[in-house]
C-alpha positions in Angstrom: 109.5 123.5 112.6 109.3 120.5 110.2 108.5 117.2 112.0 111.7 115.3 112.3 109.9 112.1 113.1 108.2 112.2 109.6 111.6 112.8 108.0 113.0 109.8 109.9 110.0 107.7 108.9 110.7 108.5 105.3 114.3 107.4 105.7 113.3 104.1 107.3 110.8 103.5 104.5 113.4 104.0 101.8 115.8 101.6 103.6 113.2 99.0 104.2 113.6 95.6 102.6 110.7 93.8 100.8 108.1 96.1 99.3 105.4 94.3 97.3 103.9 96.3 94.5 100.4 97.7 94.5 99.8 97.9 90.8 96.9 99.7 89.1 94.0 97.4 88.3 92.6 99.6 85.6 92.4 98.1 82.2 95.2 99.0 79.9 94.2 101.7 77.5 91.1 102.7 79.6 90.7 106.4 78.7 89.0 107.2 82.1 91.9 105.9 84.1 94.5 107.4 81.7 92.8 110.8 82.1 92.9 110.5 85.9 96.5 109.6 86.0 97.3 112.5 83.8 95.4 114.9 86.1 97.3 113.6 89.1 100.6 113.7 87.2 100.0 117.3 86.1 99.3 118.4 89.7 102.4 116.7 91.0 104.6 118.3 88.3 103.3 121.7 89.3 104.1 121.0 92.9 107.6 119.9 91.9 108.0 123.1 89.8 107.2 125.2 92.8 109.6 123.2 95.0 112.3 123.8 92.4 111.5 127.5 92.3 111.7 127.7 96.1 115.0 125.7 96.2 116.6 127.9 93.5 115.5 131.0 95.3 117.0 129.8 98.6 120.1 128.6 96.9 120.8 132.2 95.7 120.4 133.5 99.2 123.4 134.2 101.5 124.1 131.3 103.8 123.6 133.5 106.9 120.2 134.9 105.7 117.7 135.1 108.5 114.4 133.5 107.3 112.6 135.4 110.0 113.7 138.8 108.6 111.1 141.0 107.0 111.4 142.5 103.5 111.8 146.2 103.1 108.1 146.6 102.1 107.0 144.4 105.1 109.0 146.6 107.4 107.4 149.6 105.9 104.0 148.1 106.4 104.7 147.4 110.1 106.0 150.9 110.7 103.0 152.4 109.0 100.6 150.3 111.0 102.3 151.1 114.3 102.4 154.8 113.6 98.8 154.9 112.6 97.6 153.0 115.6 99.7 155.0 118.0 98.2 158.2 116.6 94.7 156.8 117.1 95.6 155.8 120.7 97.1 159.3 121.4 94.0 161.1 120.1 91.7 159.1 122.3 93.9 159.5 125.3 93.8 163.3 124.7 90.0 163.2 124.5 89.7 161.2 127.6 91.7 163.9 129.5 89.0 166.4 128.6 86.1 164.2 129.9 85.3 164.4 133.6 82.2 162.1 133.5 83.7 158.6 133.3 80.3 157.0 132.8 79.5 159.0 129.7 79.2 157.2 126.3 82.0 159.4 124.9 84.4 158.4 127.7 83.6 154.7 127.1 84.0 155.1 123.4 87.6 156.4 123.7 88.4 153.7 126.3 87.2 151.1 123.8 89.4 152.7 121.1 92.5 152.5 123.3 91.8 148.9 124.2 91.3 148.0 120.6 94.7 149.5 119.7 96.4 147.5 122.5 94.6 144.4 121.3 95.7 145.0 117.7 99.3 145.3 118.9 99.1 141.9 120.7 97.3 140.3 117.8 99.9 141.6 115.3 102.8 140.2 117.5 101.1 136.8 117.7 100.5 136.7 113.9 104.1 137.8 113.1 105.4 135.1 115.4 103.2 132.5 113.7 104.2 133.7 110.3 107.9 133.4 111.0 107.5 129.9 112.5 105.4 128.7 109.5 107.8 130.3 107.0 110.7 128.4 108.5 108.6 125.2 108.5 107.7 125.6 104.9 111.3 126.3 103.8 112.6 123.3 105.7 109.7 121.1 104.4 110.5 122.0 100.8 114.2 121.3 101.5 113.6 117.9 103.0 110.7 116.8 100.6 108.3 116.7 103.5 105.2 118.1 101.8 102.8 116.0 99.9 102.4 116.2 96.2 98.7 115.8 96.8 98.4 119.4 97.9 96.4 121.7 95.8 98.9 123.4 93.5 97.3 126.8 93.8 97.3 126.7 97.6 100.9 125.4 97.5 102.0 128.3 95.3 100.2 130.7 97.5 102.3 129.5 100.5 105.5 130.1 98.5 104.3 133.6 97.5 103.2 134.5 101.1 106.6 133.5 102.5 108.5 135.3 99.8 110.3 132.2 98.7 109.4 132.0 94.9 112.2 132.4 92.4 110.4 135.4 90.8 110.3 138.4 93.0 107.2 139.7 91.2 105.2 136.7 92.4 106.2 137.2 96.1 103.4 138.8 98.1 104.6 140.9 101.1 102.1 140.9 104.0 99.8 143.8 104.6 98.3 144.6 108.0 94.7 145.4 108.7 93.5 147.7 111.5 93.0 144.8 113.9 96.5 143.6 113.4 95.6 140.7 111.1 98.0 139.8 108.3 96.8 139.6 104.7 98.3 139.0 101.3 97.5 140.2 97.8 97.6 137.0 95.8 96.6 137.4 92.1 94.7 140.6 93.0 92.7 138.7 95.6 93.1 139.4 99.4 94.1 136.2 101.3 93.7 136.4 105.1 96.5 134.8 107.0 94.0 133.5 109.6 92.1 131.7 106.9 95.1 130.2 105.1 95.9 126.5 105.7 99.5 125.4 105.6 100.3 122.7 103.1 100.2 119.2 104.5 103.0 116.7 104.9 103.3 113.2 103.3 101.6 110.6 105.5 104.6 108.4 106.1 102.9 106.8 109.1 100.0 105.2 107.2 102.2 104.3 104.2 104.7 102.6 106.5 101.9 100.7 108.3 100.6 99.4 105.0 104.0 98.2 103.8 104.8 96.6 107.1 101.5 94.8 107.2 102.1 93.5 103.7 105.5 92.1 104.7 104.0 90.5 107.8 101.3 88.8 105.8 103.9 87.4 103.4 105.9 86.0 106.3 103.0 84.5 108.2 102.6 81.7 105.6 98.9 81.6 106.1 95.9 82.6 103.9 94.1 85.9 104.8 90.5 85.1 105.5 87.7 85.3 108.1 87.9 87.6 111.1 91.5 88.6 110.4 90.6 89.9 107.0 87.6 91.8 108.4 89.8 93.3 111.1 92.4 94.4 108.6 89.8 96.1 106.5 88.3 97.9 109.5 91.7 99.1 110.6 92.5 100.2 107.1 89.3 102.2 106.8 89.9 103.9 110.1 93.4 105.0 109.0 91.9 106.7 105.9 89.4 109.0 107.5 91.5 112.1 106.8 91.3 113.3 103.1 94.9 114.5 103.4 96.0 110.8 104.0 94.0 109.7 100.9 95.6 112.5 98.8 99.1 111.6 100.1 98.7 107.8 99.3 97.6 108.6 95.8 100.4 111.1 95.2 103.5 110.3 97.2 104.6 106.7 97.5 104.6 105.2 94.0 108.4 104.6 94.2 107.8 102.6 97.5 105.4 100.3 95.7 102.1 102.0 96.6 100.7 102.9 93.2 97.3 104.6 93.3 98.1 107.2 90.7 95.0 106.3 88.6 92.5 107.0 91.5 90.5 110.2 91.1 90.4 112.7 94.0 87.2 114.5 93.2 85.2 112.3 95.5 87.1 111.4 98.7 84.6 108.6 99.8 84.9 106.9 96.4 88.7 107.3 96.4 88.9 105.8 99.9 86.8 102.8 98.8 89.0 102.2 95.8 92.2 102.4 97.9 90.8 100.0 100.6 89.7 97.5 98.0 93.0 97.5 96.2 95.1 97.2 99.3 92.9 94.3 100.7 93.2 92.5 97.3 97.0 92.9 97.6 97.0 91.7 101.2 95.1 88.6 100.1 97.4 87.9 97.2 100.6 88.5 99.0 99.5 86.2 101.9 98.6 83.5 99.4 101.9 84.0 97.6 103.8 83.7 100.9 102.0 80.5 101.8 102.4 79.0 98.4 106.2 79.6 98.4 106.5 78.3 101.9 104.5 75.2 101.2 106.5 74.5 98.1 109.8 74.8 99.9 108.6 72.5 102.7 107.5 69.9 100.1 110.9 70.0 98.4 112.6 69.2 101.7 110.0 66.7 102.9 108.3 65.0 100.0 106.5 62.7 102.4 106.5 58.9 103.1 103.4 58.2 101.1 104.8 59.4 97.8 104.7 56.1 95.8 104.3 57.8 92.4 108.0 57.5 91.6 108.3 61.3 91.1 111.5 63.0 92.1 111.5 66.0 94.5 111.2 68.6 91.8 108.2 66.9 90.2 106.5 66.4 93.6 107.2 70.0 94.5 105.5 71.0 91.2 102.4 69.1 92.1 102.4 70.6 95.5 102.5 74.1 94.0 99.7 73.1 91.6 97.6 72.0 94.5 98.1 75.4 96.3 97.2 77.3 93.1 94.0 75.2 92.8 92.9 75.9 96.3 93.6 79.7 96.1 93.0 81.2 92.7 95.0 84.3 93.6 98.2 82.3 93.8 100.6 82.6 90.9 103.0 79.8 90.0 105.8 79.1 87.5 105.6 76.3 84.9 108.8 74.6 83.7 110.2 76.0 80.4 107.6 78.8 80.3 108.3 82.5 80.9 106.3 84.4 83.5 103.8 83.4 86.1 100.4 81.7 85.8 97.2 81.5 87.6 94.8 78.5 87.4 91.4 79.4 85.8 88.7 76.9 86.9 86.4 78.1 84.1 88.7 77.2 81.2 90.7 74.6 83.2 93.9 76.2 82.0 96.8 78.0 83.5 96.6 81.6 82.3 99.7 83.9 82.1 99.5 87.0 84.3 101.3 90.3 84.4 103.2 91.8 87.3 99.9 93.1 88.8 98.4 89.5 88.8 96.1 90.3 85.9 95.4 87.8 83.0 97.5 88.8 80.0 95.4 89.7 76.9 98.0 90.5 74.3 95.7 91.6 71.5 93.0 93.2 73.7 90.3 91.0 72.2 89.6 88.8 75.3 91.9 86.0 74.1 94.2 85.1 77.0 97.6 83.2 76.9 96.8 79.8 78.4 98.4 76.4 78.9 96.1 73.4 79.0 96.3 70.8 81.8 97.8 68.1 79.6 100.5 70.4 78.4 101.2 71.7 81.9 101.5 68.2 83.1 103.9 67.2 80.3 106.1 70.3 81.0 106.3 69.4 84.7 107.0 65.7 84.0 103.9 64.5 85.8 100.8 62.5 84.9 97.7 64.3 83.8 95.5 62.4 86.3 97.9 63.4 89.1 97.6 67.0 87.9 93.8 66.8 88.0 93.9 65.2 91.4 96.1 68.0 92.8 93.6 70.6 91.4 90.7 68.7 92.9 89.1 67.9 89.5 88.9 64.2 90.0 
């Protein structure tokens, strides 16, 4: 049956509060990343189409339909197999009755034939039980949205066909039974052994939830992420991404929850893992710095300090405090009075450069010319002296 704990994890994730965004860090208009995103989107759309087909098919079924019931052709195949195997068993039993020497090769041959028939009956029962259980699991997984959109679309479609749940009866593939009792399916004129088929995998809610919770915790800690703590987080993150299914799920399933890795290619799992880890660690660092900057700014507003002899009001002093934080941590974004958007301090140009929602410098024309505000203008907009601005940034 479908894992109820995973479904509950999904519900909790959707009801969670703060979810910082993990934006793509690919350059806008980069053909490589655009192509990868399109490949991932096409795969997800095919998975959704199969889900819709299965859902429509199940919607047309009677409410009391037994998903464990076999189709007419499958019942026919079972009957044919049982009749054939019983005939083989009876023939060997008759031959055994004619052989007095129980140590002869002929005698042992027929004993082996009868044992093989019995084993095939046991094997068939086990396979049919597994088939029925997995069919119910697949149907419920589609209904609850449990399965990952990172699944291979051909494999996913094969599962729908094997379980007879596609909207088109012609694409359903009733099982066949080999002599040993193993189930098999004719999928696009190719034989697929049930023993070799791997059930579609579920969305990895556990890892996704852990990443989002860690992000929220870093924001609330009001401290920069650095040193041993940063190394430990990276190590734990790498350990959680050892399964390729987890990597595929993160790339495909949680964009609406703020985990956007849709531009990461899945043709090399090691490379994809590295890109995900780097991107999450960058986000961890930025959100920790952002949480600290906002916390420090609020504290400065409430407690401007006894040594403030500059004559600045609380808003002006708070502005200088935020400037100081941005100067010490270049990943921190700040607002500037009477200016739209957020800015980062660039020590190279000694300007505040506007950034987008992903924290990337804005390059409107794509020619390497960024939108910046010089220090003297930033000081004037905040109502503070240029020299105090420079001191806050550690430039004096």
